[in-house]
C-alpha positions as CSV (number, residue, x, y, z in Angstrom):
1,M,128.4,70.0,119.2
2,Q,125.8,69.6,116.4
3,L,122.7,71.7,117.2
4,A,120.5,69.5,115.1
5,R,121.1,66.8,117.7
6,L,120.2,69.0,120.6
7,D,117.3,67.7,122.7
8,L,116.1,69.9,125.5
9,N,115.0,66.9,127.5
10,L,118.6,65.8,127.4
11,L,119.7,69.1,128.9
12,K,117.1,68.8,131.7
13,S,118.5,65.3,132.4
14,L,122.0,66.6,132.4
15,D,121.1,69.3,134.9
16,V,119.6,66.7,137.3
17,L,122.5,64.3,136.8
18,L,125.0,67.0,137.7
19,A,123.0,67.9,140.8
20,E,122.8,64.3,142.0
21,C,126.0,62.7,140.7
22,N,124.1,59.5,140.8
23,V,122.1,57.9,138.0
24,T,119.6,56.1,140.2
25,R,118.7,59.2,142.3
26,A,118.6,61.3,139.1
27,A,116.3,58.8,137.4
28,G,113.9,59.0,140.4
29,R,113.8,62.8,140.2
30,L,113.1,62.7,136.5
31,N,110.6,59.8,136.7
32,L,112.7,57.8,134.3
33,S,114.0,54.2,134.5
34,Q,117.7,53.9,135.2
35,P,118.4,52.2,131.8
36,A,116.6,55.1,130.1
37,L,118.6,57.7,131.9
38,S,121.8,55.7,131.3
39,S,121.0,55.9,127.6
40,Q,120.5,59.6,127.8
41,L,123.9,60.0,129.6
42,K,125.5,58.1,126.7
43,Q,123.9,60.5,124.3
44,L,125.1,63.5,126.3
45,R,128.6,62.2,126.4
46,A,128.6,61.9,122.7
47,L,127.0,65.4,122.3
48,F,129.6,67.1,124.5
49,D,132.5,64.8,123.6
50,D,133.3,64.4,127.3
51,P,132.6,61.7,129.9
52,L,130.8,64.3,132.0
53,L,130.4,62.0,135.0
54,V,133.0,59.3,136.0
55,P,132.9,56.7,138.8
56,G,133.9,57.9,142.3
57,G,133.0,60.4,144.9
58,P,130.6,60.1,147.9
59,R,127.5,60.0,145.7
60,G,128.8,57.4,143.3
61,M,130.1,59.7,140.4
62,L,132.3,62.7,140.0
63,P,131.7,65.5,137.4
64,T,134.5,66.2,135.0
65,P,135.9,69.7,134.7
66,R,133.8,70.2,131.5
67,A,130.7,69.2,133.4
68,L,131.5,71.6,136.3
69,A,131.9,74.4,133.8
70,L,128.5,73.5,132.2
71,Q,126.6,73.2,135.4
72,E,125.7,76.8,136.3
73,P,125.2,78.2,132.8
74,L,123.0,75.2,132.0
75,R,120.9,75.7,135.1
76,D,120.5,79.4,134.2
77,Y,119.6,78.6,130.6
78,L,116.9,76.1,131.6
79,A,115.4,78.4,134.2
80,Q,115.3,81.3,131.7
81,L,113.7,79.1,129.1
82,I,111.1,77.9,131.6
83,A,110.4,81.4,132.8
84,L,110.0,82.6,129.1
85,V,107.5,80.0,128.4
86,A,105.6,80.5,131.7
87,E,105.5,84.2,131.2
88,Q,103.9,83.8,127.8
89,K,101.4,81.4,129.1
90,G,100.8,83.2,132.4
91,F,99.9,81.3,135.6
92,D,96.3,80.2,136.3
93,P,96.2,78.8,139.8
94,T,92.7,77.3,139.3
95,T,94.1,74.8,136.7
96,A,97.7,74.6,137.8
97,T,99.2,71.3,139.0
98,R,102.4,72.7,140.4
99,T,104.3,71.1,143.3
100,W,106.2,73.7,145.4
101,R,109.1,72.9,147.7
102,L,109.4,75.1,150.8
103,G,112.5,74.9,153.0
104,A,112.2,76.1,156.6
105,S,112.4,75.0,160.2
106,D,109.5,73.2,161.7
107,A,108.8,76.4,163.8
108,V,108.3,78.4,160.6
109,H,106.4,75.7,158.8
110,S,103.9,75.5,161.7
111,V,103.3,79.3,161.5
112,V,103.0,79.9,157.8
113,V,101.8,76.6,156.2
114,P,98.3,76.3,157.8
115,G,97.2,79.6,156.3
116,L,99.0,78.8,153.0
117,L,97.2,75.5,152.7
118,R,93.8,77.3,153.2
119,R,94.7,79.6,150.3
120,L,95.8,76.8,148.1
121,R,92.6,74.9,148.7
122,Q,90.6,78.0,147.8
123,Y,92.6,79.3,144.8
124,A,94.9,76.4,143.6
125,P,93.3,73.2,144.6
126,A,95.4,70.9,142.4
127,C,98.8,72.3,143.6
128,R,100.8,70.6,146.3
129,L,103.4,71.6,148.9
130,S,106.5,69.7,149.8
131,L,108.0,70.8,153.2
132,L,111.7,70.3,153.7
133,Q,113.9,71.2,156.7
134,P,117.4,71.7,155.3
135,T,120.2,72.9,157.5
136,P,121.3,76.5,156.8
137,N,124.5,75.5,155.1
138,L,122.4,73.7,152.4
139,L,120.0,76.5,151.6
140,L,122.0,78.1,148.7
141,E,122.9,74.8,147.2
142,M,119.3,73.5,147.2
143,T,117.9,76.7,145.7
144,S,120.7,76.7,143.1
145,S,119.8,73.1,142.1
146,N,116.1,73.9,142.2
147,E,115.5,71.4,145.0
148,L,113.9,74.3,146.8
149,D,111.6,76.9,145.3
150,L,111.5,79.1,148.4
151,V,113.4,79.4,151.7
152,L,111.8,80.8,154.8
153,A,114.6,81.6,157.3
154,S,115.9,84.1,159.8
155,Q,117.9,87.0,158.4
156,P,121.2,85.7,159.7
157,S,120.7,82.3,158.0
158,M,119.5,83.7,154.6
159,P,122.2,83.3,151.9
160,E,123.1,86.8,150.6
161,Q,123.1,85.4,147.0
162,L,119.3,84.9,147.1
163,K,116.7,87.5,146.5
164,H,114.7,88.0,149.7
165,R,112.1,90.1,151.5
166,E,111.0,90.3,155.1
167,L,108.0,88.3,156.2
168,Y,107.7,89.3,159.9
169,K,109.6,90.3,163.0
170,E,110.0,87.5,165.5
171,S,110.6,87.7,169.3
172,F,110.8,85.2,172.1
173,V,108.3,84.0,174.8
174,C,108.6,81.6,177.7
175,V,106.2,78.7,177.7
176,M,105.1,76.1,180.4
177,R,102.2,73.9,181.3
178,K,99.1,75.9,182.4
179,D,99.3,74.7,186.0
180,H,103.1,75.2,186.3
181,P,104.2,76.7,189.7
182,L,105.5,79.7,187.8
183,A,102.5,80.2,185.5
184,G,100.5,82.5,187.8
185,K,102.6,85.6,187.8
186,P,105.2,87.5,185.7
187,L,108.6,85.7,185.6
188,D,111.5,87.2,187.5
189,L,115.1,86.5,186.6
190,D,115.8,84.5,189.8
191,A,112.9,82.1,189.2
192,F,113.7,81.8,185.5
193,C,117.4,80.8,186.2
194,A,116.4,78.4,189.0
195,A,113.9,76.5,186.8
196,S,114.8,73.5,184.6
197,H,114.7,74.3,180.9
198,L,113.9,72.6,177.6
199,L,115.9,73.7,174.6
200,S,115.0,73.0,171.0
201,S,118.1,72.4,169.0
202,P,117.2,71.7,165.4
203,S,120.9,71.1,164.4
204,G,121.0,68.5,167.2
205,G,122.2,68.0,170.7
206,K,123.0,71.6,171.8
207,F,122.4,72.8,175.4
208,S,122.9,76.5,174.9
209,G,121.6,79.2,172.6
210,I,120.7,82.8,172.4
211,V,119.0,82.7,175.9
212,D,122.2,81.5,177.4
213,D,124.3,84.2,175.6
214,T,121.9,86.8,177.0
215,L,122.1,85.4,180.5
216,A,125.9,85.2,180.4
217,A,126.0,89.0,179.5
218,L,124.1,89.6,182.7
219,G,126.4,87.3,184.7
220,R,123.7,84.6,185.1
221,K,123.1,81.1,183.8
222,R,120.3,78.5,183.6
223,H,120.1,74.7,183.7
224,V,119.0,73.1,180.4
225,A,117.8,69.7,181.4
226,L,116.6,68.5,178.0
227,S,117.6,69.2,174.4
228,V,115.3,68.1,171.6
229,P,115.7,68.2,167.8
230,S,112.2,69.6,167.0
231,F,110.1,72.5,168.3
232,L,107.0,70.4,167.7
233,L,108.0,68.1,170.7
234,V,107.9,71.0,173.1
235,P,104.1,71.2,174.0
236,S,103.8,67.5,174.9
237,L,107.0,67.5,176.9
238,L,106.0,70.6,178.9
239,A,102.6,69.2,179.6
240,N,104.0,66.4,181.6
241,S,106.9,68.1,183.4
242,D,108.0,71.2,185.3
243,L,110.2,72.2,182.4
244,I,109.9,75.6,180.8
245,S,111.1,76.7,177.4
246,T,111.9,79.9,175.5
247,V,110.6,79.7,171.9
248,P,109.6,82.0,169.0
249,L,106.4,83.9,169.8
250,H,104.5,83.3,166.6
251,M,104.9,79.5,166.9
252,A,104.0,79.6,170.6
253,R,100.7,81.3,169.8
254,T,99.6,78.2,167.9
255,W,99.9,76.3,171.2
256,Q,98.3,78.7,173.6
257,D,95.2,76.5,174.1
258,R,97.6,74.0,175.7
259,I,100.3,76.0,177.4
260,T,100.9,79.3,179.2
261,L,102.9,82.1,177.6
262,L,104.9,84.5,179.7
263,A,107.2,87.4,178.8
264,P,110.9,86.5,179.4
265,P,112.4,88.2,182.5
266,C,115.1,89.9,180.4
267,E,115.3,91.3,176.9
268,I,116.2,88.7,174.4
269,A,117.1,90.0,170.9
270,G,114.6,89.2,168.2
271,F,115.2,88.7,164.5
272,S,113.6,89.1,161.1
273,M,112.1,86.1,159.3
274,E,112.6,86.3,155.6
275,M,111.5,84.6,152.4
276,G,114.2,83.9,149.8
277,W,114.4,82.6,146.3
278,H,117.1,82.1,143.6
279,P,117.4,85.2,141.3
280,R,117.0,83.0,138.2
281,N,113.4,82.2,139.3
282,H,112.5,85.8,140.1
283,A,110.3,86.2,137.0
284,D,108.5,82.8,137.2
285,P,104.8,83.7,137.4
286,A,103.9,80.6,139.5
287,L,106.6,81.4,142.1
288,R,105.6,85.1,142.1
289,W,102.0,84.0,142.8
290,L,103.2,81.7,145.6
291,R,105.2,84.5,147.2
292,E,102.2,86.8,147.1
293,Q,100.1,84.1,148.8
294,I,102.7,83.8,151.6
295,M,102.8,87.5,152.1
296,Q,99.0,87.6,152.3
297,V,99.0,84.8,154.9
298,V,101.5,86.8,157.0
299,A,99.4,89.9,156.7
300,E,96.2,88.2,157.7
301,D,97.3,85.5,160.2
302,L,100.2,87.2,162.0
303,A,98.8,90.7,162.4
304,G,99.7,92.0,165.8
């Protein structure tokens, strides 16, 4: 390789090409035309004396062994370079135009994002948020490829390879419409098991979860009449039915003007909600600032 021919923009393009394995999608991420990126790929092939990407695979192209060997060191190099420049410049939220990509379930987005948006409007008005809802098995891959800046996930779902810190402790609460027959008094186990339940299953189509595991340990079971793919459907569905649901407490509190919250009739194990990020981005001043804002939101909005 001739260093005199090295163009950092080419290396950035290579990073995205290896992540997407598709020239059209990579061009979209880079805001380049497909012919322009194809021309860069030609230069990269000459630079590394390797095809790098060849036709085939589910995305359209397959990386060569040389490309696979380059992928992680290249991504680390680019991240370190960006962090070095950013650290020298510092981060001024009042003038920044950064777009941050947050990966979380809709339940977590609904809890954290309203307060975060208020802080961005006040301190970083030109910055933007992109909210994504990846499945847990994609969290590491998407942070490694810089498709996600931060992950907000439960402790069991947080990839151990990411740096992380606890945001808050989460527990469960039962919710139902305000004039539900069970809304006027504490729930007992018999009434709870006899009711028809709504279960939110973000991964799709499931009719059992932690509540059912808890009941099974007590020799009991419930009837889940409806499974939905999003927590955000829960309030409207409860409002027009006799269904009840058991959901994370912090999210349920954002609905309490529309529904009744009652303690479950048995102890359901809670969990820690965490914030994670790739180690290569740990020193990025902009991401450090964003992490601080999220921690501040949690301290102010979720107290108690």
